[in-house]
C-alpha angles and dihedrals in degrees: 000000000000118000118212118234093244090049091050091051092049091051093051093044089054091048089053093047093051096041127158086025121068114261121214140188146133137252117236123174086357091298126114118243116196116229133190117256107221097178116128092224124068091220095055135060136215116175115228106251090223089061091053090053090048092050094047089054088062097047147298115323107242101182143359116235134197139153135238109217110213088356142094134262089258112115115251120231089261091051091050091052094048102040098077090052093069102040090217133110114265118220115204122193122195119212140224084005091063115222139124131206134179118221127197116230098255123172117261131186119192113230119245091228121059096003121160120254118246112160114240091010107049108011140115094293093043091058090051090053093046094046094051092046096047102034101034106016090237115141118214127191121249120233130205112245136171122221115277092007088152092070092063113078089199094058122092116264104244096208111032093040093054112027095091093052088053093057100263126136132195114259135178101212132058130243134160115292094022118137118234108202113208143189112230114186136280093038144130091197145033096279113170138055130209120196109219114227099169115200096336113081095177123107125208096213098057142019116257141162112267117249114207113213145088127261098025124174134192118216145145113238119210111279092350134094121275116260149164119248143155118286090231137159095290093057095038089056090052095047117114107169141358119218132186130197111248091234089064097051 
């Protein structure tokens, strides 16, 4: 996709005007249309749906545009996850290091091991859903959740309120693929899940370095990368309940 000089200048001017917040917009008829970013985080973007309707009234949307303040034109992990959903090129502008690059909407699958943390997208429940889908071909529903929901006693408990509806039952022993639901402080609820791997650290859905030990778990700590580690005393003390999918009984 070729970007006209005037369109390029308009994209960069909008990025500068929104800095340090991400700018966003679309390209229609090869021209840039500014849109409102309604994301709650300065380093993310969500285009106001009203702006999409306004742009589509002008013509067909040819590309989605946003900026990376103090960043590069390389897609973030969140970008890579979202790009295939639209089927359109993504244009990323870096500012104040001025540059623009067009990216094709190529498919991307986040790894189970060493994945970046993005709450609601790549978090401790997301890794459970992805693990069960990829390793066991078991589909689990997704649930809307706000960041740090576990600190509010009035909020719904993501895990204990939903595990039965997803085909899990409470068990007292441990076997591979079980979920160990934990309380990690500060919390009003069970708020973290460990996937029990036992003495076999290898996954069937991706290549990984073998970890030699007993009682291994896979999980995604808050705001850290997902990892395998020993189910030792620290985690055992935080454990509240063990659940197993009925298909594995």
